[in-house]
Structures are given as structure tokens and as C-alpha cells.
C-alpha positions as a printed Julia matrix, in Angstrom:
515×3 Matrix{Float64}:
  35.43  -61.33  -36.38
  31.8   -60.1   -36.42
  31.73  -61.45  -33.03
  34.46  -59.09  -31.89
  32.81  -56.15  -33.52
  29.5   -56.83  -31.65
  31.3   -57.03  -28.42
  33.17  -53.78  -28.82
  29.85  -52.25  -29.97
  28.07  -53.6   -27.04
  30.51  -52.31  -24.68
  30.41  -48.89  -25.98
  26.65  -48.73  -26.45
  26.43  -49.73  -22.7
  27.24  -45.98  -22.22
  23.73  -45.45  -23.62
  22.29  -47.62  -20.69
  24.36  -45.37  -18.39
  22.94  -42.32  -19.96
  19.28  -43.59  -19.67
  19.77  -44.55  -16.11
  21.38  -41.37  -15.22
  18.56  -39.36  -16.99
  15.7   -41.09  -15.51
  16.72  -41.92  -11.8
  16.33  -38.14  -10.9
  12.63  -38.56  -11.59
  12.12  -40.57   -8.46
  13.88  -38.1    -6.22
  12.14  -34.91   -7.12
   9.87  -34.74   -3.95
  12.56  -36.13   -1.65
  15.21  -33.5    -2.62
  12.79  -30.7    -2.74
  11.63  -31.47    0.76
  14.97  -32.05    2.35
  16.67  -28.93    0.76
  13.41  -26.85    0.91
  13.69  -25.99   -2.75
  11.35  -23.74   -4.72
  10.22  -24.63   -8.32
  13.1   -22.94  -10.0
  15.57  -24.69   -7.87
  13.86  -28.11   -8.21
  14.07  -27.49  -12.01
  17.61  -26.81  -12.0
  18.37  -30.04   -9.98
  16.69  -32.0   -12.87
  17.93  -29.93  -15.83
  21.59  -29.3   -14.6
  22.96  -32.12  -16.82
  21.34  -30.53  -19.82
  23.26  -27.27  -19.14
  26.32  -29.25  -18.93
  25.89  -30.92  -22.19
  25.62  -27.72  -23.84
  29.15  -26.84  -22.84
  30.44  -30.32  -23.62
  28.95  -30.29  -27.09
  31.46  -27.51  -27.87
  34.47  -29.63  -27.0
  33.42  -33.23  -27.8
  34.64  -33.36  -31.37
  37.93  -31.68  -30.48
  38.67  -34.13  -27.8
  37.77  -37.21  -29.86
  40.1   -36.13  -32.57
  42.93  -35.07  -30.16
  42.91  -37.81  -27.66
  41.06  -40.54  -29.43
  37.58  -41.99  -29.21
  38.53  -44.72  -26.6
  40.27  -42.28  -24.19
  37.5   -39.67  -24.5
  34.93  -42.38  -23.72
  37.06  -43.18  -20.58
  37.09  -39.64  -19.59
  33.36  -39.5   -20.11
  33.02  -42.67  -17.85
  35.1   -41.08  -15.03
  32.84  -37.86  -15.23
  29.79  -40.15  -14.92
  31.35  -41.84  -11.76
  32.26  -38.58  -10.06
  28.75  -37.16  -10.76
  27.07  -40.17   -9.47
  29.2   -40.33   -6.14
  28.86  -36.61   -5.74
  25.2   -36.58   -6.31
  24.6   -39.67   -3.82
  26.52  -37.73   -1.1
  25.59  -34.25   -1.78
  25.21  -32.38    1.49
  23.4   -29.44   -0.15
  21.31  -28.1    -3.05
  24.39  -26.68   -4.55
  26.58  -29.74   -4.42
  23.79  -31.72   -5.86
  23.2   -29.4    -8.85
  27.03  -29.13   -9.41
  27.39  -32.79   -9.33
  24.59  -33.28  -11.85
  26.03  -30.43  -14.09
  29.35  -32.56  -14.17
  27.25  -35.49  -15.33
  25.83  -33.52  -18.03
  29.38  -33.07  -19.53
  29.36  -36.8   -19.84
  26.24  -36.77  -21.92
  28.2   -36.48  -25.13
  28.73  -40.27  -24.64
  25.98  -40.71  -27.04
  27.56  -38.93  -29.97
  31.06  -40.37  -29.11
  29.57  -43.95  -29.03
  27.96  -43.49  -32.39
  31.17  -42.19  -33.77
  33.24  -45.08  -32.37
  30.82  -47.86  -33.4
  30.54  -46.37  -36.87
  34.28  -46.6   -37.13
  34.75  -50.15  -35.68
  31.7   -51.88  -37.42
  31.81  -53.8   -40.59
  29.89  -51.84  -43.4
  27.09  -54.45  -43.61
  26.52  -54.53  -39.73
  26.97  -50.72  -39.13
  23.26  -49.71  -38.94
  22.33  -52.67  -36.51
  25.23  -52.08  -34.31
  24.75  -48.31  -34.01
  21.06  -48.81  -33.29
  22.26  -50.67  -29.97
  22.91  -47.3   -28.55
  19.34  -46.15  -28.77
  18.03  -49.38  -27.55
  20.49  -49.27  -24.49
  19.25  -45.72  -23.73
  15.57  -46.68  -23.49
  16.55  -49.87  -21.55
  18.5   -47.65  -19.09
  15.29  -45.42  -18.69
  13.2   -48.4   -17.99
  15.69  -49.86  -15.37
  15.82  -46.46  -13.63
  12.14  -46.43  -13.07
  12.16  -50.1   -11.91
  15.13  -49.49   -9.5
  13.33  -46.32   -8.04
  10.25  -48.3    -7.35
  12.14  -51.24   -5.85
  14.07  -48.95   -3.56
  10.98  -47.05   -2.58
   9.29  -50.52   -1.64
  12.14  -51.47    0.35
  12.35  -48.07    2.19
   9.04  -48.72    3.65
  10.06  -52.1     5.17
  10.47  -52.63    8.85
  13.54  -54.95    8.25
  16.44  -54.05   10.45
  18.72  -53.89    7.64
  16.65  -51.05    5.95
  17.26  -48.8     9.0
  20.79  -49.99    9.33
  21.54  -48.89    5.78
  19.45  -45.73    5.76
  17.01  -46.83    2.83
  14.29  -45.27    4.92
  15.95  -41.96    5.73
  18.2   -41.47    2.61
  15.95  -43.05    0.03
  16.76  -40.59   -2.92
  20.4   -41.05   -2.1
  20.06  -44.83   -2.82
  18.29  -44.1    -5.98
  21.03  -41.86   -7.35
  23.7   -44.04   -5.89
  22.34  -47.19   -7.82
  24.14  -45.72  -10.9
  27.55  -46.05   -9.31
  28.02  -49.91  -10.01
  26.89  -49.8   -13.68
  29.39  -46.8   -14.24
  32.14  -48.73  -12.51
  31.35  -51.77  -14.82
  31.39  -49.58  -17.87
  34.61  -47.99  -17.03
  36.37  -51.33  -16.54
  34.99  -52.86  -19.87
  36.19  -49.73  -21.72
  39.8   -50.96  -21.19
  39.04  -53.88  -23.33
  38.02  -52.14  -26.39
  40.72  -51.27  -29.0
  41.32  -47.73  -30.29
  39.31  -46.6   -33.42
  41.12  -47.74  -36.57
  40.21  -44.5   -38.29
  41.64  -42.3   -35.57
  44.85  -44.48  -35.77
  45.16  -43.98  -39.4
  44.55  -40.2   -38.71
  47.45  -40.28  -36.45
  49.72  -42.34  -38.71
  49.76  -45.27  -36.56
  49.1   -47.58  -39.61
  50.31  -50.76  -37.96
  48.12  -50.44  -35.05
  45.09  -49.75  -37.23
  45.91  -52.87  -39.15
  46.07  -54.84  -35.9
  42.68  -53.48  -34.93
  41.18  -54.26  -38.21
  42.46  -57.9   -38.1
  40.21  -58.47  -35.12
  37.09  -57.36  -36.88
  37.6   -57.83  -40.71
  38.64  -60.59  -42.97
  42.3   -60.41  -43.64
  41.97  -60.0   -47.46
  40.14  -56.68  -47.19
  42.23  -55.1   -44.44
  44.41  -53.18  -46.69
  41.5   -52.08  -48.76
  39.69  -50.76  -45.71
  42.98  -48.81  -44.66
  43.28  -47.28  -48.12
  39.65  -46.3   -48.01
  40.12  -44.55  -44.65
  43.07  -42.74  -46.03
  41.17  -41.5   -49.01
  38.28  -40.41  -46.73
  40.78  -38.5   -44.45
  42.32  -36.8   -47.51
  39.03  -35.72  -48.68
  38.12  -34.27  -45.19
  41.46  -32.4   -45.26
  40.4   -30.27  -48.12
  37.01  -29.48  -46.72
  35.75  -26.04  -46.5
  36.41  -24.11  -43.23
  33.65  -23.95  -40.44
  33.01  -20.41  -41.41
  32.32  -21.34  -44.98
  30.13  -24.28  -43.82
  28.1   -21.82  -41.69
  27.75  -19.54  -44.61
  26.58  -22.5   -46.65
  23.77  -23.28  -44.27
  22.15  -19.95  -45.52
  22.54  -20.88  -49.17
  19.13  -21.05  -50.89
  19.89  -24.56  -52.08
  19.98  -25.71  -48.24
  17.17  -23.65  -47.1
  14.78  -26.46  -47.02
  17.31  -28.74  -45.22
  17.88  -26.02  -42.52
  14.15  -25.68  -41.89
  13.68  -29.4   -41.54
  16.61  -29.83  -39.27
  15.7   -26.84  -36.98
  11.95  -27.8   -36.97
  12.83  -31.3   -36.0
  15.26  -30.08  -33.36
  12.49  -28.04  -31.69
   9.54  -30.13  -32.06
  11.28  -33.19  -30.63
  11.57  -31.65  -27.35
   8.93  -28.92  -27.06
   6.31  -31.37  -27.28
   7.27  -32.27  -23.64
   8.96  -35.79  -23.76
  11.58  -34.91  -21.29
   9.05  -33.19  -19.01
   7.26  -36.63  -18.66
  10.47  -38.87  -18.59
  12.11  -36.8   -15.97
   9.24  -36.02  -13.87
   7.14  -39.08  -14.33
   6.23  -39.91  -10.71
   5.45  -36.27  -10.11
   3.13  -36.13  -12.98
   1.37  -39.4   -12.03
   0.85  -38.06   -8.45
  -1.09  -35.1   -10.14
  -3.68  -37.89  -11.02
  -4.32  -38.53   -7.38
  -2.24  -41.63   -7.42
  -0.5   -42.51   -4.23
   3.29  -42.35   -4.17
   3.51  -46.28   -4.75
   1.15  -46.33   -7.65
   2.96  -43.19   -9.19
   6.26  -45.03   -9.05
   4.7   -48.28  -10.55
   3.16  -46.41  -13.42
   6.56  -44.81  -14.24
   7.91  -48.53  -14.87
   5.25  -48.71  -17.6
   6.59  -45.4   -19.23
  10.01  -47.27  -19.46
   8.74  -50.56  -20.98
   6.49  -48.84  -23.59
   9.54  -46.78  -24.58
  11.56  -49.93  -25.06
   8.84  -51.69  -27.21
   8.08  -48.85  -29.38
  11.62  -47.81  -29.97
  12.54  -51.4   -31.1
   9.34  -51.39  -33.4
  10.36  -48.07  -34.83
  13.88  -49.32  -35.7
  12.47  -52.38  -37.31
   9.97  -50.47  -39.47
  11.9   -47.25  -40.24
  13.43  -48.76  -43.52
  10.11  -50.34  -44.62
   7.41  -47.8   -43.7
   9.64  -44.6   -44.31
  10.68  -41.54  -42.45
   7.86  -39.06  -43.48
   4.76  -41.33  -42.69
   6.12  -42.47  -39.39
   7.05  -38.79  -38.33
   3.87  -37.2   -39.54
   1.74  -39.96  -38.13
   3.56  -40.04  -34.92
   3.08  -36.32  -34.5
  -0.61  -36.57  -35.25
  -0.79  -39.42  -32.63
   1.2   -37.5   -30.12
  -0.96  -34.39  -30.49
  -4.16  -36.31  -30.06
  -2.77  -38.27  -27.13
  -1.73  -34.9   -25.45
  -5.17  -33.36  -26.14
  -6.73  -36.3   -24.22
  -4.41  -35.46  -21.28
  -5.47  -31.91  -21.55
  -9.14  -32.75  -21.65
  -8.87  -35.08  -18.61
  -7.22  -32.56  -16.44
  -9.89  -29.91  -17.52
 -12.43  -32.16  -15.9
 -10.76  -32.3   -12.47
 -12.4   -30.92   -9.35
 -10.85  -30.78   -5.97
 -12.83  -30.9    -2.71
 -11.28  -31.58    0.77
 -13.33  -33.16    3.62
 -12.32  -33.2     7.38
 -11.96  -36.86    7.26
  -9.49  -36.44    4.12
  -7.33  -34.22    6.37
  -7.38  -36.34    9.46
  -6.25  -39.31    7.31
  -2.9   -37.43    6.61
  -0.24  -38.11    9.15
   1.71  -35.06   10.79
  -0.4   -32.41    9.07
  -1.75  -29.36   11.09
  -5.59  -29.91   10.26
  -6.37  -26.61   12.0
  -4.67  -24.52    9.16
  -6.94  -26.26    6.52
 -10.29  -25.7     8.05
 -10.93  -22.51    6.01
 -10.82  -24.75    2.61
 -12.75  -27.71    3.72
 -15.83  -28.27    1.46
 -14.75  -25.66   -1.08
 -14.75  -26.99   -4.55
 -11.79  -25.86   -6.85
 -11.95  -26.31  -10.53
  -8.17  -26.59  -11.27
  -5.02  -27.9    -9.57
  -3.61  -24.36   -9.8
  -6.36  -22.98   -7.72
  -6.28  -25.94   -5.15
  -2.51  -25.61   -4.84
  -2.77  -21.92   -4.3
  -5.31  -22.35   -1.42
  -3.04  -25.08    0.19
  -0.06  -22.78    0.15
  -2.18  -19.99    1.47
  -3.24  -22.16    4.36
  -0.07  -24.03    5.28
   2.77  -21.8     3.89
   5.11  -22.68    1.11
   7.25  -25.28    3.0
   4.36  -27.34    4.47
   2.39  -26.96    1.25
   5.22  -28.58   -0.65
   5.56  -31.41    1.87
   1.91  -32.27    2.01
   0.66  -31.13   -1.6
   0.66  -34.84   -3.25
  -1.12  -36.25   -0.32
  -3.83  -33.54   -0.43
  -4.31  -33.91   -4.22
  -4.75  -37.63   -3.68
  -7.48  -37.22   -1.25
  -9.22  -34.2    -2.91
  -8.89  -34.87   -6.57
 -11.86  -36.09   -8.65
 -10.65  -36.65  -12.24
 -10.7   -39.26  -14.95
  -7.25  -40.77  -13.97
  -7.58  -43.85  -16.37
  -8.12  -41.54  -19.36
  -5.29  -39.34  -18.58
  -2.98  -42.38  -18.12
  -4.0   -43.7   -21.31
  -3.0   -40.31  -22.93
   0.34  -40.29  -21.4
   1.12  -43.74  -22.34
  -0.15  -43.35  -25.77
   2.03  -40.08  -26.01
   5.14  -42.04  -24.92
   4.42  -44.8   -27.65
   3.93  -42.1   -30.35
   7.11  -40.3   -29.44
   9.3   -43.44  -29.25
   7.9   -44.59  -32.71
   8.41  -41.34  -34.57
  10.2   -38.2   -33.74
  12.3   -39.67  -30.99
  14.6   -42.0   -33.09
  13.74  -40.75  -36.48
  15.27  -37.17  -35.87
  18.7   -38.47  -35.78
  18.21  -40.47  -38.93
  16.9   -37.54  -40.75
  19.9   -35.2   -39.6
  22.27  -37.71  -41.11
  20.4   -37.65  -44.49
  19.01  -34.26  -45.21
  22.48  -32.36  -44.88
  25.02  -32.7   -47.6
  28.38  -34.13  -46.72
  30.16  -30.74  -47.07
  28.23  -29.07  -44.31
  27.26  -32.08  -42.16
  30.15  -31.33  -39.59
  28.5   -28.02  -38.62
  24.85  -28.56  -39.47
  24.24  -31.71  -37.19
  26.05  -30.35  -34.13
  24.23  -27.07  -34.66
  20.74  -29.04  -34.66
  21.76  -31.1   -31.67
  22.48  -27.85  -29.84
  19.03  -26.34  -30.66
  17.39  -29.57  -29.5
  19.58  -29.63  -26.27
  18.6   -25.98  -25.6
  14.86  -26.68  -25.86
  15.23  -29.74  -23.8
  16.98  -28.05  -20.88
  14.45  -25.24  -20.78
  11.5   -27.82  -20.8
  13.12  -29.61  -17.75
  14.09  -26.46  -15.98
  10.65  -24.75  -15.95
   8.34  -27.78  -15.64
   7.85  -27.53  -11.95
   7.14  -23.71  -12.27
   4.85  -24.4   -14.97
   2.99  -27.05  -13.04
   2.41  -24.64  -10.25
   1.49  -21.6   -12.27
  -0.08  -22.93  -15.47
  -1.49  -26.32  -14.16
  -1.5   -29.71  -15.87
  -4.15  -28.81  -18.26
  -2.57  -25.92  -19.86
   0.81  -27.6   -19.95
  -0.51  -30.61  -21.95
  -2.68  -28.37  -24.14
   0.57  -26.45  -24.85
   2.4   -29.61  -25.82
  -0.43  -30.75  -28.05
  -0.5   -27.39  -29.96
   3.34  -27.69  -30.48
   2.81  -31.3   -31.9
   0.22  -30.0   -34.54
   2.34  -27.08  -35.45
   5.23  -29.39  -35.95
   3.17  -31.66  -38.03
   1.98  -28.86  -40.31
   5.57  -27.66  -40.92
   7.11  -30.97  -41.54
   4.08  -32.02  -43.65
   5.09  -29.05  -45.93
   8.8   -29.58  -45.88
   9.94  -33.15  -45.11
  10.28  -35.38  -48.15
  10.57  -39.19  -48.0
  14.36  -40.02  -47.76
  13.98  -43.75  -47.53
  16.15  -45.66  -50.0
  17.73  -42.34  -51.45
  21.33  -41.59  -51.48
  22.68  -38.32  -49.94
  23.0   -36.79  -53.39
  19.51  -37.72  -54.37
  18.07  -36.08  -51.29
  20.29  -32.91  -51.79
  18.81  -32.65  -55.24
  15.28  -33.23  -54.03
  15.62  -30.58  -51.35
  17.18  -28.08  -53.64
């Protein structure tokens, strides 16, 4: 019976793998897409952030669909959206079609909350925590797989093998990267047919016999009726809950002030320290270090692996070490790591020689003669000089190659800072935010408070993704990482003041503590 619960939970949590894959595959395509469609920084940012805009809309309807059509059916609809998005993105003939397809995929990003909801309702009480955690693990495994797939496709695209040309890996590299999501989505769509409907939803709809049949597959027979009675009582309590309007008013109650501050602070800090800029633009960032394309893609694989290791470590230690020390320690760790990155980029200089230019294929060396031998003390100044000499389109095409040749900066130090930041995030505010959300808000307002905080973090996330290319061009890597570092420290100060330790406390004890 526990085996069945594990199988159902694993199938649903596989959607987390699809999400991670969908979110990170785009990182390897940024330069290819930008060059093929001749995109400016804002358009490039929109290609990456389009799913983020989609999920903002989907969050408004996810709960309604889950209650109206059921958790299973809604998950199947989400899988279909993922599939349409993956196919549309792979074969997109234009920037507009690509952005629209990725926006559609963003509507499917609610799979995360739906998966947690379904697993929480299908899992035995003593297994619930571990089974729900599978969702988070699958996400980071999906991220890691995406970086590896991108690297693998890039390597094959440079092969002289006949099949590479025949299948267009060398001419449609980014399309193969995005298309690699199609098979996992199809697999997930098929597997979802084998999960049962949520017993809680079946009871909600008065289909008691069906609920009893589902529960017989995951629980001992002697406790099935007790479980059904418990679900009925829970639904009865929910039916007399206060309205959403009253819940919103309750959020401004003085007794909930601290909980609201903690929730909103977490929601902002988790994203404003730049995690999705690094995860979604990993190869682009690594190429700013002067790494070649192959090296940049291979370093991105390490980002995924570190994410997996430290997420697992966080989930193993969260109930032993506690939320507060892991959060505060993680933010301090993140702030120091980002400061190392900012310092490293502040030491960068860029000088082009004639030999450097001649080593780059297909570039018009005559246009760059005016900047040969000139030392630039920032990536912003160097990029501006390149654009002034080559024009926007050619500068975009050759920028990374020129940075690789001209850059003189402590790449190893910056790489250490980036990897250290990833570890700090995945060990602390990454997974802990959702745990804290579920603990600091009383039951009577949780239905509105958690989605509200999720909306805040989604808005900050999409803005970070949208404007990162523009920031990289206009602010430069040093100032971007310095900004993220400052945000980490400000978040640390705010949460040091307001965040209590919630480990081993009931919801009622936490409410009294915060009040």
C-alpha cells in the first residue's frame, strides 16, 4: 500500500522534473536565439521570462480548476500545455511565436503547487513530508539534466558526422535543446493516466465509494473509514471558513503583522538575490568570465549538480538544525559569495590585440582597429566600444568571442563565488521559504496568504529574468552582483529581526509566538 502511494507521488512529482527541464533548457539557447532573430536585450529577456508572466495569470485560476475539475484532470491539462509549449518553442519560426509558446508553458508552471496538493492528499500521514519533498528534488534534478543535455547537444553539433548535418544539429542547435523536453512531457502525460483521483476531491464531490476504492490502494482497510470521516470533518470546517475578503482584511490584523512581514520579505528576498538570473542565464554569465562556449556550458552542469546536492542536504537537516539558523546562515553565505563575484569582476580589464581579432573567424577586423591596444576597466565600457565599432547586430554576434580574447580577470575566484552562492541558496532560502509559508500563517488565512506571497515571489522572479540582459549591458557584471549581495544582507537583517524558530512547533504555537 505504501508502495502504491510512492508510485503515485513519484509520477506526479515527475512534473517537477519537467518544470526544472523547461526552466533551465532556455539557458543554453540565449545566444543562438538572440542571433537568429536579431533580438535586443529586452526581447531576449522576454524570451527567457515569458513563462514567468504566464504563471502569474495561471496562479489566479489554479485553485479553481483543481476544485472544479479535480487534481488529476488539472495535472493532465497542465501536461498538455507543457507539450504544446515544447513543440511550439522547438519549431517557432519567429521571436513572437517563441515567446508565445513559452508564455503558454508558463501557464503549466502551476504544476508545482498542484503536485504538492495532490501528493499531500494521497500520501499516508507518516509518509507525507518525504513524498512531498520528492517534488523539490525532481525540480533540481530537472535543472541539472537540462544543463547536461544542452552541453551534450552543443558537443554533438560541432561533430563532422553525417547524421549531425542530416538532422540539423549544427544549424538548429537551440531547437534540439528545447525539443529535448518533448519526450519527458509525453512520458509524464502517459503516466498521469495511471494515477487515481484525489480521495479528498472525491469526497468533496460526494463520490464516497470512489474515494473508498482509492484509499484501499494506499491505506490499511481498518483505517479507511476513519480517514474518510476525517476528510468529511475537514471539508465541513472549510465550508464555514471566512470569505476571501475577510481573509484579506485579516492579513492587516496587528496580530498577523509579523507573519505578513516574514512572508513578504521571504517572497522578495528569495528572488531578488538573483538566483534565477544565474540559473536561467548560466552559460551567458560564464562567458562573461572569458570562458569559451564549451567551457561555459560545462560549468553550467556543475550548477545543476551543486543544486541537487545542497537541496538534498537542506531537506535532511531542516528538522534538525532549524529554519532560522539555516535561513540566516544561508543569506550571510550568499551575500559573501556574491560579494566575491562583484570583487572579481571589479578587477577585470579588457585589451584587444591584432592577433586576438585575427583569431576570430568571419569578423571584419578593419572595423576594430580603433580599439586595438586600448585598456577598458569594465565590461560595460568594452561592450560599448565593440558596439560602436561593429554595430549592434555584429557586436551581439561576436561579443562573447571578443570578451574571451580580451578579458583579464580572476575567473577561478568568480567561479568559486557563483558556485558557492548556488550552494548557499539551495541550502537555505530556496527550499525553506515554502516550509516557512506553511508554518507562519494561521489556518484561517492560509488560503489567501500563501498564494499572495507566491504571487509576490513570482513577480520579482519574472522581473529579474526579464531585465538581466539589459542590466548586463548597462550596469555590468560587477554592479549586478553587488546589487544582489546588498539585497542578501538587507534580507538577512530583516529576517534576523522578525523570523522566529518554528521547528517542532504547532501552527497554534507559532501563531501565539508571532502575535
